[in-house]
C-alpha positions as CSV (number, residue, x, y, z in Angstrom):
1,M,26.6,48.9,-126.8
2,S,23.6,49.4,-124.7
3,S,23.0,46.7,-122.0
4,P,20.3,44.3,-122.5
5,R,16.9,45.4,-120.7
6,L,16.0,43.2,-117.8
7,S,12.5,42.0,-118.2
8,R,10.5,42.2,-115.3
9,R,8.1,39.3,-114.5
10,R,4.6,40.6,-114.1
11,S,2.8,39.1,-111.1
12,P,-0.4,37.6,-112.2
13,P,-3.6,39.5,-111.6
14,A,-5.5,39.0,-108.3
15,P,-8.3,36.9,-108.6
16,N,-11.9,38.1,-108.0
17,R,-12.9,37.8,-104.6
18,L,-16.4,37.5,-103.1
19,C,-17.2,39.2,-99.9
20,T,-18.5,36.5,-97.5
21,T,-21.3,38.8,-96.1
22,T,-22.6,40.5,-99.3
23,G,-21.5,38.0,-101.9
24,E,-20.6,40.8,-104.3
25,T,-17.0,41.3,-105.8
26,C,-14.6,43.0,-103.6
27,H,-11.6,44.8,-104.9
28,K,-9.6,44.6,-101.7
29,R,-5.9,44.1,-102.0
30,V,-4.4,41.0,-100.8
31,R,-1.2,40.9,-99.1
32,T,1.0,38.0,-100.1
33,G,3.6,36.5,-97.7
34,V,1.3,36.4,-94.9
35,P,-0.4,33.5,-93.2
36,R,-4.2,33.1,-94.0
37,V,-6.5,32.9,-91.2
38,W,-9.8,30.9,-90.8
39,G,-11.7,30.9,-87.7
40,G,-8.9,32.1,-85.8
41,R,-6.2,29.5,-86.7
42,V,-3.4,30.2,-89.1
43,T,-3.9,28.1,-92.1
44,T,-0.5,28.1,-93.9
45,S,0.2,24.6,-92.7
46,V,-3.2,23.3,-91.8
47,E,-5.0,24.6,-95.0
48,T,-4.0,21.5,-97.1
49,R,-5.5,19.2,-94.7
50,L,-8.9,21.0,-94.3
51,H,-11.8,19.0,-96.0
52,R,-12.4,20.3,-99.3
53,P,-15.6,19.8,-101.5
54,G,-15.4,16.8,-103.8
55,T,-12.8,14.9,-101.5
56,A,-13.4,11.6,-99.6
57,S,-12.6,13.2,-96.4
58,Y,-15.3,16.0,-97.2
59,R,-18.0,13.3,-97.8
60,R,-17.0,11.5,-94.7
61,F,-16.9,14.3,-92.3
62,N,-20.5,15.5,-93.5
63,A,-21.7,11.9,-93.0
64,A,-20.6,12.0,-89.8
65,M,-22.0,15.4,-88.6
66,V,-25.4,14.5,-90.3
67,L,-25.4,11.3,-88.1
68,A,-24.9,13.6,-85.1
69,G,-27.5,15.7,-85.9
70,L,-29.8,12.8,-86.5
71,A,-29.3,11.2,-83.1
72,G,-29.0,14.5,-81.1
73,F,-32.2,15.8,-82.4
74,G,-34.1,12.8,-82.2
75,I,-33.4,12.6,-78.3
76,L,-33.7,16.3,-77.7
77,Y,-37.3,16.5,-79.2
78,A,-38.6,12.9,-78.3
79,A,-41.1,14.1,-75.8
80,Q,-42.8,16.6,-78.4
81,P,-45.0,14.2,-80.2
82,V,-46.2,12.6,-77.2
83,L,-46.9,15.5,-74.8
84,P,-50.6,15.0,-74.8
85,L,-49.8,11.5,-73.6
86,I,-47.6,12.6,-70.8
87,G,-49.9,15.2,-69.7
88,H,-52.7,12.8,-69.4
89,E,-50.7,10.0,-67.6
90,F,-49.3,12.6,-65.1
91,G,-52.2,14.8,-65.0
92,V,-50.6,18.2,-65.9
93,S,-51.8,21.0,-68.2
94,P,-50.6,21.5,-71.5
95,A,-48.2,24.3,-70.7
96,R,-46.8,22.3,-67.7
97,A,-46.4,19.1,-69.9
98,S,-44.5,21.3,-72.6
99,L,-41.6,21.5,-69.8
100,A,-40.6,17.8,-70.9
101,V,-39.3,19.7,-74.1
102,S,-38.4,23.2,-72.6
103,A,-36.3,21.7,-69.7
104,S,-34.3,19.8,-72.1
105,T,-33.5,22.7,-74.4
106,G,-33.1,25.0,-71.5
107,A,-30.5,22.8,-70.0
108,L,-28.7,22.8,-73.4
109,A,-28.7,26.4,-73.4
110,V,-27.4,26.8,-70.2
111,A,-24.6,23.9,-70.5
112,V,-23.1,25.6,-73.6
113,V,-20.4,27.5,-71.9
114,P,-19.5,24.6,-69.7
115,A,-19.4,22.2,-72.6
116,A,-17.4,24.7,-74.7
117,A,-14.9,24.7,-71.7
118,V,-14.8,20.9,-71.7
119,A,-14.2,20.7,-75.3
120,A,-11.3,23.1,-74.8
121,R,-9.5,20.8,-72.6
122,W,-10.7,17.4,-73.6
123,G,-11.0,17.8,-77.3
124,R,-14.0,18.5,-79.4
125,V,-14.3,15.0,-80.8
126,R,-14.3,13.2,-77.6
127,T,-16.8,15.8,-76.2
128,M,-19.2,15.0,-78.8
129,R,-18.8,11.3,-78.5
130,A,-19.5,11.5,-74.7
131,G,-22.2,13.7,-75.2
132,L,-24.0,11.4,-77.4
133,V,-23.6,8.3,-75.2
134,A,-24.7,10.2,-72.1
135,A,-27.6,11.4,-73.8
136,V,-28.7,8.0,-75.0
137,L,-28.4,6.4,-71.6
138,L,-30.5,9.4,-70.1
139,T,-33.3,8.8,-72.8
140,A,-33.6,5.0,-71.8
141,L,-33.8,6.0,-68.1
142,A,-36.5,8.4,-68.8
143,A,-38.7,5.8,-70.3
144,V,-39.0,4.3,-66.8
145,A,-39.3,7.6,-65.0
146,P,-41.9,7.0,-61.9
147,T,-43.1,10.7,-61.6
148,Y,-43.3,13.6,-63.7
149,A,-40.5,15.5,-61.7
150,V,-38.0,12.5,-62.4
151,L,-38.9,12.8,-66.1
152,V,-38.3,16.5,-66.2
153,V,-34.7,16.0,-64.3
154,L,-33.8,13.4,-66.7
155,R,-34.7,15.5,-69.7
156,V,-32.7,18.5,-68.1
157,L,-29.7,16.0,-67.8
158,A,-30.1,14.8,-71.6
159,G,-30.3,18.4,-72.7
160,A,-27.2,19.3,-70.7
161,A,-25.4,16.0,-72.2
162,L,-26.4,17.2,-75.8
163,A,-24.7,20.5,-75.2
164,G,-21.5,18.6,-75.7
165,V,-22.6,17.7,-79.2
166,V,-24.6,20.7,-80.4
167,A,-22.5,23.5,-79.1
168,V,-19.2,22.0,-80.4
169,A,-20.7,20.8,-83.5
170,M,-20.9,24.2,-85.3
171,G,-17.4,25.3,-84.3
172,H,-16.1,22.0,-85.2
173,V,-17.5,22.4,-88.8
174,G,-16.2,25.9,-89.1
175,S,-12.7,24.9,-88.0
176,E,-12.4,21.7,-90.1
177,M,-14.1,22.5,-93.3
178,H,-12.4,24.4,-96.3
179,P,-14.0,27.8,-96.5
180,A,-15.0,27.0,-100.0
181,G,-17.4,24.3,-99.0
182,L,-18.4,25.9,-95.5
183,G,-21.8,27.1,-96.4
184,S,-22.9,23.7,-98.0
185,A,-21.3,21.8,-95.1
186,M,-23.3,23.9,-92.4
187,G,-26.4,23.4,-94.6
188,L,-25.9,19.7,-94.6
189,F,-25.4,19.7,-90.8
190,V,-28.5,21.6,-90.3
191,A,-30.4,19.5,-92.9
192,G,-29.1,16.4,-90.2
193,N,-30.5,18.2,-87.6
194,S,-33.9,18.7,-89.3
195,L,-33.9,14.9,-90.3
196,G,-33.3,13.9,-86.8
197,G,-36.2,16.0,-85.5
198,V,-38.7,14.6,-88.1
199,S,-37.6,11.0,-87.6
200,G,-37.4,11.1,-84.0
201,R,-41.0,12.6,-83.9
202,L,-42.7,10.5,-86.4
203,L,-41.1,7.3,-84.8
204,G,-42.0,8.5,-81.4
205,A,-45.7,9.2,-82.3
206,A,-46.0,6.0,-84.2
207,V,-44.8,3.8,-81.4
208,A,-46.7,5.6,-78.8
209,D,-50.0,5.1,-80.6
210,L,-49.3,1.5,-80.9
211,A,-48.0,1.0,-77.4
212,S,-47.1,4.0,-75.0
213,W,-44.9,7.0,-74.7
214,R,-42.6,5.1,-72.6
215,V,-41.9,2.3,-75.2
216,A,-41.4,5.2,-77.6
217,F,-38.6,6.7,-75.4
218,A,-37.0,3.1,-75.3
219,V,-37.2,2.6,-79.1
220,L,-35.7,6.2,-79.8
221,A,-32.9,5.4,-77.3
222,A,-32.0,2.1,-79.2
223,C,-32.0,3.9,-82.5
224,A,-29.9,6.8,-81.3
225,L,-27.3,4.3,-79.8
226,A,-26.9,2.4,-83.1
227,I,-26.6,6.0,-85.0
228,T,-24.1,7.1,-82.2
229,V,-21.8,4.0,-82.9
230,A,-21.7,4.8,-86.7
231,F,-21.0,8.3,-85.9
232,W,-18.1,7.2,-83.5
233,R,-16.6,5.3,-86.4
234,L,-17.0,7.8,-89.2
235,L,-15.8,11.0,-87.7
236,P,-12.4,11.6,-88.8
237,D,-9.6,12.9,-86.4
238,P,-9.3,16.6,-86.3
239,V,-7.0,18.3,-88.8
240,A,-5.2,20.0,-85.9
241,D,-5.3,20.1,-82.2
242,H,-7.7,23.0,-81.3
243,R,-7.5,22.9,-77.7
244,A,-5.0,25.4,-76.9
245,Q,-6.6,28.0,-79.3
246,D,-10.0,27.2,-77.8
247,R,-8.8,27.8,-74.4
248,G,-7.2,31.2,-75.4
249,R,-10.0,32.5,-77.3
250,T,-12.9,31.9,-74.9
251,R,-13.3,35.7,-74.2
252,W,-17.0,36.4,-74.6
253,V,-16.4,40.4,-74.3
254,E,-14.2,40.4,-77.3
255,V,-17.0,38.3,-79.2
256,A,-19.7,40.7,-78.1
257,R,-17.8,43.6,-79.9
258,R,-17.6,42.0,-83.2
259,P,-19.6,44.2,-85.8
260,G,-23.2,42.8,-86.3
261,L,-22.8,39.7,-84.2
262,L,-25.1,40.6,-81.5
263,S,-27.9,41.4,-84.1
264,L,-27.1,38.1,-85.7
265,L,-27.3,36.1,-82.5
266,S,-30.8,37.7,-81.6
267,I,-32.0,36.0,-84.7
268,P,-32.1,32.3,-83.6
269,F,-33.3,33.4,-80.2
270,L,-36.3,34.9,-81.6
271,L,-37.2,32.5,-84.7
272,M,-36.3,29.3,-82.6
273,G,-38.6,30.4,-79.8
274,G,-41.5,30.7,-82.1
275,F,-40.7,27.6,-84.1
276,V,-40.6,25.4,-81.0
277,A,-44.0,26.9,-79.9
278,V,-45.7,26.1,-83.1
279,Y,-44.7,22.5,-82.9
280,N,-45.5,22.2,-79.2
281,Y,-49.0,23.4,-79.4
282,L,-50.0,22.3,-83.0
283,G,-50.3,18.7,-81.6
284,F,-52.7,19.8,-79.1
285,R,-54.7,21.6,-81.7
286,L,-54.8,18.7,-84.3
287,V,-56.2,16.1,-81.5
288,A,-58.9,18.5,-80.4
289,D,-61.9,19.7,-82.3
290,P,-62.5,20.5,-85.1
291,F,-59.6,18.2,-86.4
292,S,-59.8,15.4,-83.6
293,L,-57.1,13.4,-85.5
294,P,-55.7,10.4,-83.7
295,L,-52.3,11.2,-82.0
296,A,-50.4,8.8,-84.7
297,V,-52.1,10.7,-87.6
298,A,-51.5,14.1,-85.9
299,G,-47.7,13.2,-85.6
300,L,-47.5,13.0,-89.4
301,V,-47.3,16.8,-89.4
302,F,-43.8,16.3,-88.3
303,L,-43.1,15.3,-92.2
304,A,-43.0,19.0,-92.7
305,Y,-39.5,18.7,-91.2
306,L,-38.5,17.2,-94.6
307,A,-38.9,20.6,-96.0
308,G,-36.5,21.9,-93.5
309,T,-34.0,19.2,-94.6
310,V,-34.1,20.4,-98.1
311,S,-34.3,24.0,-97.4
312,A,-31.4,24.0,-95.0
313,A,-29.2,22.3,-97.8
314,V,-30.3,24.5,-100.5
315,A,-30.0,27.7,-98.5
316,G,-26.4,26.8,-97.7
317,R,-25.6,26.4,-101.6
318,L,-27.3,29.5,-102.2
319,A,-25.3,31.4,-99.6
320,D,-22.2,30.3,-101.0
321,A,-23.3,31.3,-104.6
322,F,-25.2,34.7,-103.7
323,G,-24.2,35.8,-100.5
324,R,-25.8,35.4,-97.1
325,P,-28.2,38.5,-96.7
326,P,-30.6,37.9,-99.4
327,V,-31.1,34.4,-98.5
328,L,-31.2,35.2,-94.8
329,V,-34.1,37.8,-95.3
330,G,-35.9,35.9,-97.9
331,S,-36.0,32.7,-95.5
332,V,-37.6,34.8,-92.9
333,V,-40.1,36.1,-95.3
334,V,-41.1,32.7,-96.5
335,S,-41.5,31.6,-92.5
336,A,-43.9,34.6,-92.0
337,A,-46.1,33.7,-95.2
338,G,-46.2,30.0,-94.0
339,L,-47.2,31.0,-90.4
340,A,-50.3,32.9,-91.8
341,L,-51.5,30.1,-93.8
342,T,-52.0,28.0,-90.5
343,L,-54.6,30.2,-89.3
344,P,-57.9,29.0,-91.1
345,D,-59.3,25.6,-89.5
346,R,-58.9,24.0,-92.8
347,L,-56.2,21.0,-92.6
348,P,-54.8,21.4,-96.1
349,L,-54.1,24.9,-95.3
350,V,-52.6,24.1,-92.0
351,V,-50.4,21.6,-93.3
352,A,-49.3,23.7,-96.4
353,G,-48.6,26.8,-94.0
354,L,-46.6,24.4,-91.8
355,V,-44.4,23.1,-94.5
356,V,-43.8,26.7,-95.8
357,Y,-43.0,27.9,-92.3
358,T,-40.6,25.0,-91.8
359,A,-38.6,25.6,-95.0
360,G,-38.3,29.2,-94.3
361,F,-37.1,28.7,-90.8
362,F,-34.5,26.1,-91.5
363,G,-33.3,28.2,-94.4
364,A,-32.8,31.2,-92.0
365,H,-31.1,29.1,-89.4
366,A,-28.8,27.4,-92.1
367,T,-27.6,30.8,-93.3
368,A,-27.3,32.5,-89.9
369,S,-25.3,29.5,-88.4
370,G,-22.8,29.5,-91.3
371,W,-22.6,33.4,-91.1
372,V,-21.6,33.3,-87.2
373,P,-18.1,31.8,-87.9
374,V,-17.3,34.6,-90.5
375,V,-18.5,37.5,-88.4
376,A,-17.0,36.2,-85.2
377,G,-13.5,36.0,-87.0
378,P,-10.8,34.7,-84.5
379,Y,-13.4,33.8,-82.1
380,A,-15.3,31.3,-84.0
381,G,-15.6,28.8,-81.8
382,V,-17.1,31.0,-79.0
383,G,-19.2,32.6,-81.5
384,A,-20.8,29.1,-82.6
385,A,-21.2,28.6,-78.9
386,A,-23.0,31.8,-78.4
387,Y,-25.3,31.1,-81.3
388,V,-26.3,27.7,-79.7
389,C,-27.0,29.3,-76.4
390,S,-29.2,32.0,-78.1
391,Y,-30.9,29.3,-80.2
392,Y,-32.0,27.0,-77.4
393,A,-32.7,29.9,-74.9
394,G,-35.2,31.0,-77.1
395,S,-36.7,27.6,-77.5
396,S,-36.8,27.2,-73.7
397,V,-38.3,30.6,-72.9
398,F,-40.9,30.9,-75.7
399,G,-41.8,27.2,-76.0
400,A,-43.2,27.3,-72.3
401,A,-44.2,31.0,-72.2
402,L,-46.4,30.6,-75.3
403,G,-48.5,27.9,-73.5
404,V,-50.4,31.1,-71.7
405,A,-51.2,32.3,-75.3
406,W,-52.5,28.6,-76.0
407,T,-54.5,28.4,-73.0
408,G,-56.3,32.0,-73.2
409,S,-56.6,32.4,-76.9
410,G,-56.1,28.9,-78.7
411,W,-54.0,28.7,-82.2
412,A,-54.7,32.4,-82.8
413,G,-53.0,33.5,-79.7
414,V,-50.1,31.1,-80.7
415,A,-50.0,32.4,-84.2
416,G,-50.0,36.0,-83.3
417,S,-47.3,35.7,-80.6
418,V,-45.1,33.7,-83.0
419,G,-45.8,36.3,-85.8
420,V,-44.5,39.0,-83.6
421,L,-41.3,37.0,-82.9
422,T,-41.0,36.6,-86.7
423,L,-41.4,40.3,-87.5
424,L,-38.7,41.1,-84.8
425,G,-36.4,38.3,-86.4
426,L,-36.9,39.8,-89.7
427,A,-35.9,43.3,-88.5
428,A,-32.7,41.9,-86.8
429,A,-32.0,40.2,-90.2
430,T,-32.3,43.6,-91.9
431,V,-30.1,45.4,-89.7
432,V,-27.2,42.6,-90.1
433,T,-27.7,42.9,-93.9
434,V,-27.5,46.6,-93.9
435,R,-24.6,46.3,-91.5
436,A,-22.9,43.8,-93.9
437,R,-23.2,46.0,-96.9
438,T,-21.8,49.3,-95.3
439,T,-19.2,47.8,-92.9
440,R,-15.5,48.6,-94.1
441,D,-14.1,45.7,-92.4
442,C,-15.0,43.3,-95.4
443,Q,-14.0,39.9,-94.9
444,C,-13.3,38.0,-98.2
445,V,-13.1,34.7,-100.2
446,L,-10.9,34.1,-103.0
447,S,-13.4,32.9,-105.7
448,A,-10.4,30.9,-107.5
449,S,-9.5,28.8,-104.3
450,G,-11.8,29.6,-101.8
451,D,-9.1,30.5,-99.4
452,R,-9.9,32.8,-96.5
453,V,-7.9,36.1,-96.4
454,T,-7.7,39.0,-93.9
């Protein structure tokens, strides 16, 4: 009698996987029985606590991070809509007055590395809370600055304090969010940043037109304080203690060696530099001939930021669905088209062009910032800090430097210079895209569950 055949249980087929760089199906074999890694962290035990889309913790976390962007960016660009008033009161040129913005963004860029070190020892959540509180207090003090030099110093300190928020927040989102919702979460965070930028600028311009730029600063500080309290209460505790990992992975040389990361980091430097220059000098253009708009009316152009609020969230979802490369390149192309529309001295075209340009910029920013933790791999926190440093270094350098173009050639000089920066950003995005499609080190996401694998 023949022995009965033993049946073998077939393992279920591996689910389809989507490459996080290209968004295309990947057929790499997944090894079982090994820990999965996300952002340099072993996730077999932590994974169940990550904030998944559709859960209450996911919504609470995103709401808190939107509030952080709302308060932080309202403070960071508080001086931008009132630059003509600041220049008039202190008797400084437009290029020098723009230092009230560039000083804060430059200090933020320089303070990124120290802020990351503080977060590695003190904890990300405590660092973000302390940074927001300090920035609020410094903005209130700026409202009574006796001289322009004191104002610039206070703006420098506020920018350094905000490094503890902005530099840490991107890495915190990447570490706390489940990979299935990372693109959408980063898009919402960037949307909160743009919403903070537009609300702070509009409120500042309106109050300054009714009273003064000093009263505008005081009102913004009070609003930011209320938002900070809400952020403090909403932000959940971290799913794990990341301090030991952050201390062990602050090696910038290893980060620089990650394939494609340097090209990716050049994009925010170029695009943000042009973006800040556009908004710095557009106000001077609109209050002068041939437009001659009142400051409060000219400040309404910052409503274009709402297009960025929408485009950032949409770009995050599109990147999750179709891959990051086409979304990134397409967004940069859209911003270039919008910039071209601002050239004629016709207000409807200027406004329409600004809306299109802003939407393209924030779409590119949301996509690139969500890509960095993927490319940085085990150095996601440091990669996020490097992205923020590049972002605000570009803002500081070109936001002030293009004042020379404004003084010499007016808006045509500014738009032409920003156009060159945008084309360079498009070239960098193309390089990153080509590298993402040809690299063999394809990092994947399981489409069935969204779990990160290596």
